[in-house]
C-alpha positions, 0 to 999 in steps of 0.5 A: 826072336824074343827080343824082336817081338818085345820091341814090336809090342813095345812099339805098338804100346808107344804108338797107342799112347801117342795116338790117344794123346794126339786125339785128346790134344786135337779135341782140346785145341778144337781141331776135332770135335767129339763127334768126329769119326777121326777122334774116335778112330785115333782112340780105338787104334791107340787102345789096340796098341796099348793092349798089345803091349799090356798083354805081352807084358802080362799087365792086365789092368791096362789091357782091361782099361783099353778094352773098355776104351775100345768098346766106347770108341767103337760105339761112338764110331757107330753113332757118328757113322749111322 
C-alpha cells in the first residue's frame, strides 16, 4: 500500500513538471499567449501535481513555491475570464 501511494504521488509530481514545461513551451513558441486561460490552467494543475509529491516527501520548499505558483495562476485565470 505504501509503495503504491509513493508511485501515485511521484506520478503526480512528474505530471506537474510536464504540464508546467508544456505551458512554458507553448508560450515560448507562440502557440498560447500569456493571456490564454489554458496557459494558466496548465500551470495551476502542474503546480498541484508538484505540491502533492513535495508534501508526500516532506519537501516543503517546492510545496511553498508551487502554492504561490498556483495563486498566481488562479489570479490570472480570474483576470482572463472576467
